[in-house]
GUGUSE-205410 format. One record per residue: residue number from 1; residue in one letter; x, y, z of N, C-alpha, C, O in turn. Coordinates in steps of 0.1 Angstrom, whole numbers, plus 5000, padded with zeros to 4 digits. Layout:
N
R seq type n.px n.py n.pz ca.px ca.py ca.pz c.px c.py c.pz o.px o.py o.pz
R NUM    A    X    Y    Z     X     Y     Z    X    Y    Z    X    Y    Z
...
***
This chain:
79
R seq type n.px n.py n.pz ca.px ca.py ca.pz c.px c.py c.pz o.px o.py o.pz
R   1    X 1142 6635 1088  1144  6631  1074 1136 6627 1061 1127 6619 1062
R   2    X 1138 6631 1050  1126  6627  1041 1123 6613 1042 1124 6608 1053
R   3    X 1120 6609 1034  1113  6596  1032 1124 6592 1022 1133 6599 1020
R   4    X 1124 6577 1016  1130  6574  1003 1118 6565 0998 1112 6557 1005
R   5    X 1115 6570 0987  1108  6566  0971 1121 6550 0969 1133 6547 0970
R   6    X 1106 6543 0965  1114  6523  0968 1106 6522 0953 1094 6519 0955
R   7    X 1107 6524 0941  1110  6523  0926 1113 6511 0923 1114 6508 0911
R   8    X 1115 6501 0932  1121  6490  0929 1123 6475 0945 1133 6473 0952
R   9    X 1111 6470 0946  1119  6462  0955 1128 6455 0951 1135 6450 0960
R  10    X 1130 6454 0944  1144  6435  0942 1153 6439 0937 1151 6447 0929
R  11    X 1162 6438 0938  1176  6435  0936 1180 6442 0915 1178 6438 0904
R  12    X 1184 6453 0922  1189  6457  0905 1203 6450 0898 1214 6455 0902
R  13    X 1205 6436 0884  1214  6433  0887 1221 6438 0873 1216 6437 0862
R  14    X 1238 6446 0877  1239  6462  0864 1257 6454 0861 1264 6452 0870
R  15    X 1259 6453 0851  1277  6449  0850 1280 6467 0854 1274 6478 0851
R  16    X 1288 6465 0857  1295  6472  0866 1315 6475 0856 1322 6467 0850
R  17    X 1317 6484 0858  1333  6488  0849 1345 6489 0865 1340 6492 0876
R  18    X 1355 6487 0866  1367  6488  0873 1367 6502 0879 1363 6513 0874
R  19    X 1368 6500 0884  1377  6518  0892 1373 6527 0886 1382 6534 0880
R  20    X 1358 6532 0882  1348  6538  0880 1344 6545 0886 1342 6540 0897
R  21    X 1339 6559 0885  1331  6565  0896 1314 6561 0896 1307 6565 0887
R  22    X 1310 6554 0905  1296  6555  0901 1289 6567 0916 1296 6574 0923
R  23    X 1277 6566 0915  1267  6575  0926 1252 6566 0921 1248 6563 0910
R  24    X 1246 6563 0933  1238  6547  0936 1224 6563 0939 1228 6572 0945
R  25    X 1217 6563 0937  1208  6572  0941 1198 6567 0953 1189 6558 0951
R  26    X 1200 6576 0971  1200  6565  0976 1183 6573 0983 1178 6570 0994
R  27    X 1175 6583 0972  1163  6588  0974 1157 6583 0970 1146 6581 0976
R  28    X 1159 6576 0952  1146  6566  0952 1143 6577 0940 1140 6572 0929
R  29    X 1144 6589 0940  1139  6601  0933 1138 6601 0923 1129 6605 0916
R  30    X 1156 6594 0919  1160  6599  0902 1151 6583 0893 1146 6572 0895
R  31    X 1154 6590 0884  1142  6587  0873 1142 6571 0871 1132 6564 0871
R  32    X 1157 6565 0870  1158  6548  0873 1157 6541 0879 1155 6530 0877
R  33    X 1160 6550 0896  1156  6545  0906 1172 6537 0912 1174 6531 0922
R  34    X 1182 6540 0902  1199  6534  0913 1202 6542 0904 1193 6539 0896
R  35    X 1210 6553 0897  1215  6554  0894 1216 6570 0900 1205 6571 0907
R  36    X 1219 6577 0901  1219  6602  0906 1216 6605 0894 1222 6604 0884
R  37    X 1206 6610 0898  1202  6616  0885 1198 6637 0889 1193 6646 0882
R  38    X 1204 6636 0903  1203  6651  0907 1186 6653 0919 1182 6660 0928
R  39    X 1180 6644 0913  1165  6643  0921 1165 6649 0936 1158 6658 0940
R  40    X 1174 6644 0941  1178  6645  0960 1178 6659 0957 1173 6666 0966
R  41    X 1184 6666 0944  1181  6680  0956 1177 6687 0962 1182 6697 0968
R  42    X 1159 6679 0962  1151  6686  0966 1144 6677 0985 1134 6677 0991
R  43    X 1158 6672 0986  1164  6663  0995 1169 6668 1001 1174 6679 0997
R  44    X 1171 6659 1019  1185  6661  1020 1189 6646 1023 1192 6642 1034
R  45    X 1188 6640 1011  1194  6626  1008 1206 6628 1001 1205 6634 0990
R  46    X 1220 6625 1004  1224  6629  0993 1229 6611 0986 1226 6602 0993
R  47    X 1237 6609 0970  1239  6603  0968 1253 6596 0972 1262 6603 0976
R  48    X 1256 6579 0972  1263  6571  0972 1274 6574 0961 1271 6576 0949
R  49    X 1286 6576 0965  1303  6578  0952 1307 6564 0959 1311 6562 0971
R  50    X 1302 6552 0945  1311  6541  0953 1321 6531 0939 1313 6530 0930
R  51    X 1327 6527 0937  1331  6521  0925 1341 6506 0931 1347 6503 0941
R  52    X 1338 6501 0919  1345  6485  0925 1355 6484 0921 1361 6493 0914
R  53    X 1360 6471 0924  1378  6470  0918 1378 6459 0909 1389 6457 0904
R  54    X 1365 6449 0906  1361  6441  0893 1350 6446 0884 1341 6453 0889
R  55    X 1352 6442 0868  1344  6446  0860 1338 6435 0862 1343 6424 0860
R  56    X 1323 6435 0867  1317  6421  0864 1300 6426 0868 1295 6436 0872
R  57    X 1293 6414 0864  1279  6423  0878 1277 6417 0891 1280 6407 0897
R  58    X 1270 6427 0894  1265  6430  0901 1252 6430 0911 1243 6430 0903
R  59    X 1247 6429 0925  1236  6434  0929 1227 6446 0935 1218 6444 0943
R  60    X 1229 6457 0930  1222  6468  0935 1210 6466 0944 1199 6460 0945
R  61    X 1217 6478 0951  1194  6481  0962 1186 6480 0955 1192 6470 0950
R  62    X 1179 6481 0950  1165  6482  0947 1147 6491 0958 1137 6497 0956
R  63    X 1154 6486 0969  1147  6486  0983 1149 6496 0991 1139 6499 0998
R  64    X 1165 6505 0991  1165  6515  0998 1168 6509 1009 1173 6518 1016
R  65    X 1170 6494 1018  1174  6489  1036 1182 6483 1036 1184 6476 1045
R  66    X 1194 6483 1023  1202  6480  1030 1213 6479 1034 1220 6486 1026
R  67    X 1219 6475 1041  1231  6476  1051 1242 6477 1047 1250 6480 1057
R  68    X 1250 6476 1031  1259  6475  1025 1259 6486 1016 1268 6484 1009
R  69    X 1253 6496 1013  1253  6506  1004 1263 6506 0996 1273 6507 1002
R  70    X 1265 6507 0983  1250  6505  0973 1245 6491 0972 1235 6488 0965
R  71    X 1250 6484 0979  1250  6467  0977 1240 6462 0979 1238 6467 0990
R  72    X 1226 6452 0975  1218  6443  0981 1226 6433 0993 1237 6427 0994
R  73    X 1214 6434 1002  1220  6425  1014 1210 6414 1017 1212 6404 1024
R  74    X 1195 6417 1009  1188  6408  1010 1175 6407 1016 1167 6398 1018
R  75    X 1178 6425 1019  1169  6431  1032 1148 6437 1030 1137 6440 1036
R  76    X 1155 6435 1012  1145  6432  1000 1132 6420 1005 1120 6421 1005
R  77    X 1140 6411 1011  1132  6395  1016 1128 6393 1029 1121 6384 1034
R  78    X 1133 6404 1034  1127  6405  1048 1113 6420 1051 1114 6431 1048
R  79    X 1100 6412 1057  1092  6419  1065 1087 6421 1051 1078 6428 1049
***
């Protein structure tokens, strides 16, 4: 499996809109490292499609180690 690129070890706080489809960058190759821009096409890693049921700020994983993809679960503070 392709190694993931980590551009941001810390979580990214971002306001998300209710019922909108988002694609979280799982490979880390996208320009901002947070949302997919198609850069994964050179890998076997695919983005995670998600939406939220409430418009508010969320913490998305930046380290790519979360078990609650795409949301931060504190994995960046372990190890």
